[in-house]
ROFI-706085 format. One line per 10 residues: number of its first residue (from 1); for each residue x, y negated, z negated of N, C-alpha, C, O. Coordinates in Angstrom, 3 decimals. Each point is the difference from the previous one (the first is absolute). Last residue first. Layout:
NUM> X/Y/Z/X/Y/Z/X/Y/Z/X/Y/Z ~ ... $
END
This chain:
58> 15.448/15.137/16.408/1.281/-0.386/-0.619/0.998/-0.024/1.012/1.160/-0.299/-0.284 ~ -5.595/1.546/1.318/-0.152/-1.369/-0.592/1.405/-0.349/-0.578/0.235/-1.190/-0.213 ~ -0.884/5.556/2.088/0.095/-1.119/1.043/0.007/-1.359/-0.638/0.651/-0.912/0.511 ~ -1.464/4.843/-3.203/1.512/-0.177/0.434/0.163/-1.059/1.035/1.050/-0.641/0.049 ~ -5.470/1.925/-1.270/0.594/-0.709/-1.138/1.488/-0.290/0.299/0.507/-1.077/-0.314 ~ -3.035/3.779/3.369/-0.340/-1.413/0.076/0.632/-0.849/-1.081/0.351/-1.154/0.245 ~ 0.445/5.787/-0.399/0.630/-0.542/1.197/-0.370/-1.431/0.097/0.891/-0.826/0.200 ~ -3.036/3.257/-3.436/1.387/-0.208/-0.461/0.727/-0.638/1.178/0.813/-0.894/-0.235 ~ -6.133/0.436/-0.769/0.896/0.629/0.883/1.475/-0.365/-0.436/0.337/-1.171/-0.176 ~ -4.430/-0.591/-1.672/0.027/1.385/-0.352/1.015/0.766/0.816/0.175/1.199/-0.218 $
48> -0.725/-6.603/-1.599/0.098/0.918/1.121/0.130/1.464/-0.356/0.812/0.326/-0.865 ~ -3.256/-4.590/-1.810/1.239/0.774/0.074/-0.038/1.015/1.143/-1.008/0.678/0.198 ~ -1.455/-5.711/-2.311/-0.014/1.136/0.947/1.298/0.792/0.017/1.064/-0.615/0.078 ~ -3.528/-2.659/-4.162/1.090/0.186/1.094/-0.315/1.238/0.764/-0.571/0.968/-0.501 ~ -1.473/-4.485/-3.743/-0.297/0.986/0.977/1.060/0.010/1.006/0.391/-1.078/0.448 ~ -0.772/-0.494/-5.926/0.367/-0.378/1.289/-0.276/1.129/0.927/0.214/1.137/-0.422 ~ -0.734/-1.403/-4.463/-1.108/0.390/0.887/0.249/-0.624/1.447/-0.946/-0.231/0.754 ~ 3.641/0.468/-5.070/-0.354/-1.279/0.461/-1.221/0.159/1.080/-0.630/-0.999/0.349 ~ 2.430/5.017/-2.614/0.209/-1.155/-1.089/-0.668/-1.252/0.610/-0.819/-0.572/-0.719 ~ 0.951/4.659/3.286/-0.689/0.352/-1.359/-0.025/-1.215/-0.885/-0.919/-0.202/-0.794 $
38> 1.220/0.021/6.273/0.850/-0.020/-1.163/-0.836/0.164/-1.322/-0.967/-0.721/-0.246 ~ -0.067/2.786/5.267/-0.410/-1.102/-0.963/0.916/0.069/-1.256/0.206/1.047/-0.614 ~ -0.623/0.838/6.235/0.449/0.127/-1.316/-0.399/-1.150/-0.831/-0.191/-1.093/0.532 ~ -0.920/3.962/4.461/-0.107/-1.271/-0.845/0.479/0.303/-1.350/-0.266/1.097/-0.492 ~ 1.691/1.369/5.281/-0.801/0.134/-1.260/0.072/-1.311/-0.748/1.026/-0.680/-0.019 ~ -0.008/2.614/5.436/0.152/-0.981/-1.023/-0.989/0.357/-1.161/-1.157/0.362/0.210 ~ 1.338/2.351/3.843/1.452/-0.537/-0.050/0.200/-0.913/-1.137/1.167/-0.184/-0.344 ~ -4.858/4.084/-0.223/0.342/-0.853/1.160/1.397/-0.602/-0.188/0.773/0.449/-0.847 ~ -2.547/1.320/-3.093/-1.065/0.383/0.923/0.038/-0.960/1.238/-0.841/-0.878/0.195 ~ 3.194/2.009/-5.468/0.282/-0.245/1.456/-1.120/0.522/0.831/-0.405/1.156/-0.122 $
28> -0.380/-2.844/-4.976/0.493/1.117/0.789/0.154/-0.318/1.394/-0.754/-0.803/0.550 ~ 1.188/-3.319/-3.902/-1.060/1.029/0.279/0.687/1.135/0.881/1.061/-0.178/0.599 ~ 1.501/-2.794/-4.337/-0.251/0.051/1.409/-0.973/1.151/0.332/0.118/1.134/-0.463 ~ 1.828/-4.470/-3.611/-0.749/1.071/0.086/-0.495/0.089/1.503/-0.828/-0.801/0.434 ~ 5.153/-1.836/-3.017/-0.966/0.212/0.990/-0.726/1.249/-0.193/0.619/1.011/-0.332 ~ 2.077/-4.744/-2.524/-0.296/1.417/-0.202/-1.094/0.380/1.017/-1.185/-0.124/-0.310 ~ 4.805/-4.506/-0.394/-1.142/0.790/0.470/-0.004/1.545/-0.258/1.032/0.660/0.118 ~ 0.689/-5.189/-2.371/0.763/1.202/0.384/-1.132/1.021/0.368/-0.589/0.708/-0.818 ~ 0.207/-6.253/1.235/-0.369/1.251/-0.576/0.874/1.074/0.339/0.518/0.019/1.116 ~ 0.064/-5.568/-1.871/0.102/1.064/0.993/-0.327/1.399/-0.718/0.490/0.322/-1.082 $
18> -2.684/-4.663/-1.117/1.312/0.442/0.243/0.009/1.244/0.997/-0.988/0.727/0.103 ~ -2.764/-4.501/0.236/0.290/1.329/-0.862/1.359/0.415/0.288/0.391/0.022/1.167 ~ -1.977/-3.863/0.980/-0.684/-0.153/-1.347/0.246/1.156/-0.887/-0.134/-0.066/-1.222 ~ 3.067/-2.333/5.347/-0.518/1.274/-0.487/-0.693/-0.215/-1.370/0.614/-0.451/-0.967 ~ -0.006/-3.434/4.759/0.737/0.549/-1.132/-0.722/1.336/-0.290/-1.190/0.093/0.301 ~ 1.477/-4.064/3.938/-0.531/1.177/-0.648/0.838/0.569/-1.034/1.207/0.152/0.183 ~ -2.099/-5.120/2.456/0.977/0.930/-0.601/-0.731/1.099/-0.639/-0.914/-0.252/-0.785 ~ 0.195/-3.956/4.789/-0.640/0.925/-0.860/1.218/0.921/-0.541/0.920/0.363/0.733 ~ -0.899/-5.641/1.049/0.586/1.282/0.090/-0.650/0.938/-0.972/-0.056/-0.297/-1.193 ~ -0.752/-4.560/1.851/-0.555/0.841/1.104/0.621/1.384/0.181/-0.208/0.676/1.008 $
8> -0.015/-2.915/-5.824/0.072/-0.782/1.275/-0.678/0.629/1.129/-1.178/0.348/-0.079 ~ 1.629/2.952/-3.206/0.674/-1.131/-0.314/0.143/-0.890/1.250/0.689/0.344/0.961 ~ -3.882/4.055/-2.928/0.414/-0.855/1.060/0.772/-1.190/-0.544/-0.494/-0.648/-0.923 ~ -0.582/6.127/-0.384/0.106/-1.349/-0.415/0.461/-0.901/1.034/0.970/0.308/0.692 ~ -3.082/5.079/-1.574/0.489/-1.100/0.927/0.045/-1.340/-0.658/-1.027/-0.398/-0.550 ~ 1.347/6.043/-0.810/-0.655/-1.211/-0.232/0.612/-1.075/0.863/1.206/0.008/0.245 ~ -1.731/5.616/-0.068/0.776/-1.197/0.176/-0.893/-1.225/-0.379/-1.203/-0.062/0.255 ~ 1.579/5.809/-0.788/-0.861/-1.171/-0.099/0.921/-1.219/-0.005/0.970/-0.066/-0.755 $
END
């Protein structure tokens, strides 16, 4: 969650919550991508189910 403060004409964003040490709960693989949700901060993220696809990102 980000808070936005404006100073003059420049918008500055600051983190309202300290960085989370995510603990992902990832749904079962059913296709190329599974959705995961952090158990702590409830952030949603997509995870690739293919090892080959994951290697290409790096």
